[in-house]
C-alpha positions in Angstrom: 14.0 14.4 -13.0 14.4 12.0 -15.9 11.9 9.2 -15.5 13.0 5.7 -16.6 10.4 3.0 -16.7 11.7 -0.5 -16.3 8.7 -2.2 -14.8 6.9 -3.5 -17.9 6.1 -6.9 -16.2 4.0 -4.9 -13.7 2.1 -2.9 -16.3 2.5 -1.6 -19.8 1.5 1.7 -21.3 -1.4 1.7 -23.6 -0.2 1.4 -27.2 -1.2 4.3 -29.5 -3.0 1.9 -31.8 -5.0 0.6 -28.9 -5.9 4.1 -27.7 -7.1 4.9 -31.2 -9.4 1.9 -31.4 -10.7 2.7 -27.9 -11.6 6.3 -29.0 -13.5 4.9 -32.0 -15.4 2.5 -29.8 -16.3 5.2 -27.4 -17.9 7.4 -30.1 -20.3 4.9 -31.6 -20.9 1.9 -29.5 -22.9 3.0 -26.4 -25.6 0.4 -26.8 -25.8 -2.9 -24.9 -24.1 -5.7 -27.0 -26.9 -8.1 -26.0 -29.6 -5.8 -27.2 -31.3 -6.8 -30.5 -31.9 -3.2 -31.8 -29.9 -0.8 -33.8 -28.0 0.7 -30.8 -26.7 -2.6 -29.6 -25.6 -3.9 -33.0 -22.4 -1.8 -33.3 -21.4 -2.8 -29.8 -22.0 -6.5 -30.5 -20.0 -6.2 -33.7 -17.0 -4.6 -31.9 -17.0 -7.3 -29.2 -17.2 -10.1 -31.7 -14.5 -8.6 -34.0 -12.3 -8.3 -30.9 -13.0 -11.8 -29.9 -11.9 -12.9 -33.4 -8.6 -11.0 -33.0 -7.9 -12.7 -29.7 -8.8 -16.1 -31.1 -6.6 -15.6 -34.1 -3.7 -14.6 -31.9 -4.0 -17.9 -29.9 -5.0 -20.1 -32.8 -8.3 -21.1 -31.4 -12.0 -20.8 -32.2 -13.6 -17.5 -31.2 -16.2 -19.3 -29.1 -13.3 -20.5 -26.9 -12.5 -17.0 -25.8 -14.2 -15.5 -22.8 -13.6 -11.8 -21.9 -12.9 -11.1 -18.2 -12.0 -8.1 -16.1 -8.4 -9.2 -16.1 -5.9 -12.0 -15.3 -7.0 -12.5 -11.7 -10.6 -13.1 -12.7 -9.6 -15.4 -15.5 -7.4 -17.5 -13.2 -10.1 -17.7 -10.6 -12.6 -18.8 -13.2 -10.3 -21.6 -14.4 -9.5 -22.9 -10.9 -12.8 -22.4 -9.2 -14.8 -23.3 -12.3 -13.3 -26.7 -12.5 -13.5 -27.3 -8.7 -17.2 -26.5 -8.5 -17.9 -28.7 -11.6 -15.9 -31.6 -10.1 -17.9 -34.5 -8.6 -14.9 -35.7 -6.6 -15.1 -35.4 -2.8 -11.5 -34.1 -2.7 -10.5 -32.6 -6.0 -6.7 -32.5 -6.4 -4.8 -29.7 -8.1 -1.1 -29.7 -9.1 0.7 -26.4 -9.4 4.1 -24.9 -8.9 5.7 -23.2 -5.9 6.4 -20.0 -7.9 2.9 -19.1 -9.1 1.5 -15.6 -9.0 -0.8 -14.8 -6.0 -3.7 -14.8 -8.5 -3.2 -18.6 -8.6 -1.9 -19.3 -5.1 -4.7 -17.4 -3.2 -7.6 -19.1 -5.0 -6.0 -22.5 -4.5 -5.6 -21.8 -0.7 -9.2 -20.8 -0.7 -10.2 -24.1 -2.4 -8.1 -26.0 0.1 -10.5 -24.6 2.8 -13.4 -26.1 0.8 -11.9 -29.5 0.6 -9.5 -29.5 -2.3 -6.0 -30.9 -2.0 -3.0 -29.2 -3.7 0.4 -30.4 -4.6 3.0 -27.6 -4.9 5.8 -28.7 -7.2 9.3 -27.6 -6.3 11.6 -25.7 -8.7 15.3 -25.8 -9.3 17.7 -22.9 -8.8 16.6 -21.3 -12.1 12.9 -21.5 -11.2 11.9 -24.4 -13.4 9.9 -27.4 -12.5 10.9 -31.0 -13.3 8.2 -32.7 -15.5 9.0 -36.0 -13.7 7.9 -34.4 -10.5 4.6 -33.5 -12.2 4.1 -37.1 -13.4 4.7 -38.5 -9.9 2.3 -36.0 -8.3 -0.8 -37.2 -10.4 -3.4 -39.1 -8.5 -6.8 -40.5 -9.4 -8.4 -37.3 -8.0 -6.3 -34.9 -10.0 -8.7 -32.5 -11.9 -6.3 -29.8 -13.0 -2.6 -29.2 -13.6 -1.7 -25.5 -13.4 1.7 -24.3 -14.5 2.5 -20.7 -15.3 4.0 -20.1 -18.7 6.6 -17.6 -17.5 7.4 -16.3 -14.1 6.6 -12.6 -13.4 9.6 -12.0 -11.1 12.6 -13.8 -12.7 11.2 -14.5 -16.2 11.7 -18.3 -16.1 9.8 -20.1 -18.9 8.3 -23.4 -17.8 8.3 -26.6 -19.9 4.6 -26.3 -20.8 4.8 -28.5 -23.8 6.2 -31.4 -21.8 3.6 -30.8 -19.1 0.8 -31.0 -21.7 2.0 -34.4 -22.9 1.8 -35.7 -19.4 -1.6 -34.1 -18.9 -3.0 -35.7 -22.0 -1.6 -39.1 -21.1 -3.8 -38.9 -17.9 -6.8 -37.1 -19.4 -6.3 -34.1 -17.0 -6.9 -30.5 -17.9 -3.9 -28.1 -18.1 -4.1 -24.4 -17.3 -1.4 -21.9 -17.8 -1.3 -18.3 -16.7 0.3 -16.6 -19.7 -0.1 -13.0 -18.5 3.7 -12.5 -18.7 4.4 -14.4 -21.9 1.9 -13.0 -24.3 3.6 -10.7 -26.8 7.0 -11.8 -25.7 7.2 -15.5 -26.8 4.9 -17.7 -28.8 1.6 -18.6 -27.1 -0.4 -20.6 -29.6 -2.7 -22.8 -27.6 -2.3 -26.0 -29.7 1.5 -25.7 -29.7 1.5 -25.3 -25.9 -1.1 -28.1 -25.6 -3.2 -26.3 -23.0 -6.9 -26.5 -22.2 -7.1 -23.2 -20.4 -5.0 -20.1 -20.8 -5.1 -16.7 -19.0 -4.1 -13.3 -20.4 -4.3 -9.8 -18.8 -4.7 -6.7 -21.0 -2.4 -4.4 -19.0 0.6 -6.7 -19.5 -0.1 -6.4 -23.3 -0.2 -2.7 -24.0 -4.0 -2.6 -23.4 -5.7 -0.9 -20.4 -6.3 -2.4 -17.0 -9.6 -4.0 -16.4 -9.7 -6.4 -19.3 -8.4 -9.9 -19.8 -9.5 -13.2 -21.3 -9.6 -16.9 -20.6 -9.2 -19.4 -23.4 -11.3 -22.4 -22.7 -10.8 -25.4 -25.0 -14.1 -26.7 -26.5 -15.5 -29.5 -24.2 -14.0 -28.0 -21.0 -16.9 -27.2 -18.8 -16.6 -24.6 -16.0 -19.0 -23.4 -13.4 -19.3 -19.7 -13.9 -17.6 -17.5 -11.3 -20.1 -14.7 -11.9 -23.7 -15.8 -12.2 -26.4 -13.7 -14.0 -27.6 -13.4 -17.5 -26.1 -15.6 -20.2 -23.3 -13.4 -21.4 -20.1 -14.9 -22.9 -21.8 -18.2 -23.8 -23.1 -18.5 -20.2 -19.6 -18.7 -18.8 -19.2 -15.1 -17.5 -22.3 -12.9 -16.6 -22.1 -9.2 -17.0 -22.6 -6.8 -19.9 -19.5 -6.9 -22.1 -17.5 -3.7 -22.5 -17.1 -3.0 -26.3 -14.5 -0.4 -25.4 -12.2 -2.9 -23.4 -12.8 -5.8 -25.8 -11.7 -3.7 -28.7 -8.6 -2.6 -26.8 -7.6 -6.2 -26.0 -8.3 -7.3 -29.6 -6.1 -4.6 -31.0 -3.4 -5.4 -28.5 -3.4 -9.0 -29.7 -3.0 -7.8 -33.3 0.1 -5.9 -32.3 1.4 -8.9 -30.2 1.5 -11.1 -33.2 4.8 -9.5 -34.2 7.4 -10.8 -31.9 10.3 -9.3 -33.8 10.8 -6.4 -31.4 11.6 -9.0 -28.7 14.9 -9.7 -30.4 16.0 -6.2 -29.9 14.7 -6.1 -26.4 16.6 -9.2 -25.5 19.8 -7.6 -26.8 19.1 -4.5 -24.8 18.4 -6.6 -21.7 21.7 -8.4 -22.1 23.5 -5.1 -22.6 22.0 -3.8 -19.4 23.3 -6.9 -17.5 26.7 -6.6 -19.0 27.0 -2.9 -18.0 25.8 -3.7 -14.4 28.3 -6.6 -14.2 31.1 -4.4 -15.4 30.6 -2.0 -12.6 29.4 -4.1 -9.7 31.4 -7.3 -10.4 31.0 -9.9 -7.8 28.6 -7.6 -5.9 25.8 -8.4 -8.2 24.2 -11.8 -9.2 21.6 -12.9 -11.7 18.4 -14.6 -10.4 16.9 -17.1 -12.9 18.1 -18.9 -16.0 21.5 -17.9 -17.4 24.3 -19.3 -19.5 23.2 -22.3 -21.4 19.7 -21.9 -20.0 19.2 -18.4 -21.2 16.5 -19.5 -23.6 14.4 -20.5 -20.6 14.0 -16.8 -19.7 11.7 -14.1 -21.0 13.6 -11.8 -23.4 12.7 -8.7 -21.5 13.3 -9.7 -17.8 16.4 -9.1 -15.7 16.2 -10.0 -12.0 19.5 -9.1 -10.2 20.6 -9.1 -6.6 22.9 -6.5 -5.1 25.0 -8.2 -2.4 24.5 -6.9 1.2 21.9 -4.3 0.2 18.1 -4.1 0.3 16.4 -3.7 -3.1 13.8 -1.3 -1.8 16.5 0.9 -0.3 18.3 1.0 -3.7 15.1 2.0 -5.6 14.3 4.6 -3.0 17.7 6.2 -3.6 17.0 6.4 -7.4 13.4 7.6 -7.7 14.0 8.2 -11.4 13.9 4.5 -12.0 10.6 2.6 -11.9 11.3 -1.1 -11.1 10.2 -3.8 -8.7 11.9 -5.4 -5.7 12.1 -9.1 -4.9 11.4 -8.6 -1.2 8.8 -6.9 1.0 9.4 -4.9 4.1 6.9 -5.3 7.0 7.4 -3.8 10.4 11.0 -3.1 9.7 11.7 -6.7 8.6 12.6 -7.6 5.1 10.8 -10.7 3.8 12.2 -12.7 0.9 10.0 -13.1 -2.2 8.3 -16.5 -2.2 9.6 -17.1 -5.7 13.2 -16.5 -4.7 12.7 -18.5 -1.6 11.4 -21.5 -3.7 14.5 -21.2 -5.8 16.7 -21.5 -2.7 18.1 -18.0 -3.1 19.9 -17.1 0.2 18.0 -14.4 2.2 21.1 -12.2 2.3 21.1 -12.3 -1.5 17.4 -12.2 -2.2 16.8 -9.2 0.0 18.9 -7.2 -2.5 16.9 -8.3 -5.5 15.4 -5.9 -8.1 13.4 -6.9 -11.2 14.1 -4.8 -14.2 11.6 -5.5 -17.0 12.0 -3.9 -20.4 9.4 -3.1 -23.0 8.8 -2.1 -26.6 9.4 1.6 -25.6 12.7 1.0 -23.8 15.8 2.7 -25.3 19.5 2.0 -25.0 19.9 5.6 -23.6 17.5 4.8 -20.8 19.3 1.6 -19.9 22.7 3.3 -19.9 21.2 6.2 -17.8 19.8 3.6 -15.3 23.2 2.0 -14.9 24.8 5.4 -14.1 22.1 6.2 -11.6 22.6 2.8 -9.9 26.4 3.3 -9.8 26.0 6.4 -7.7 23.9 4.6 -5.0 26.0 4.3 -1.8 26.9 0.7 -1.0 
């Protein structure tokens, strides 16, 4: 069976260059990075060199980078860290209705602790209206959270416009950039953010490592208490191995030129699908004149009258993700597609194909042929 991987938004393979740097770190950096003796010095050097690579990628100071166990922890640190530092009786958060569960779940938890949350609506392409954000701000607002790019449909949010509004009101702005790093520019000063999350396994690094950019002057209560690691912001002995991996991945991610070829390949994929399925397939997310509002590697399509999970089950050669979930025999529409007002009969047939730096034209063409043979 030929295996075709089209689920890069879920996880990326480890890049060869990243694997090499990990092997090097494994061989000579067994000491504790916090130790002051000879065994700890190499590990500390690796961690700080990696921190510098991440900082250079985002255009920030190295002391503004905190290593975490992944994107979920970084998101939780940003949200809960501000909440527990806030002196307001009912801290107010503003976010979007299409966020990843690593954002929505912590916010639901904070609501139980007394926070209030405004969930901004999106249009049919999945984008928010900055005017809605402006109207949602109150005197108790402590954080605006808007994802940089959506993991399901690839919609890129107007972060720069949101940052202008946030600065006007003196409110911190956080963005989950797990899906955008390495695909589109993510320099923190250009985006205008105060907090930014990345996840290693979306960036050709291993699972179990991520980072949170924290702008100097932004104070968070630690999520994990203990010794004073990471400048007192995240307790736990740093992993030189994982830090090195993320640092090397950020070096590779500086070159966005492969995204142009991936975008062409993604559009070729859509053209081939449209040629065969015609009106039986629709695109979810930005298209036409708004195509620049979508990640260059993401294609979310809906097969009319079908269930996405059933289609993928019929083509086990293809690794991709569906836009719906099946529970107790009932198909539930993705919350993202629901927020975009995608009709249930359309959304239940949604599949997200996400391409990566290893995807070939031959794989895309083979995927089309496999999908063509699925019974309607």
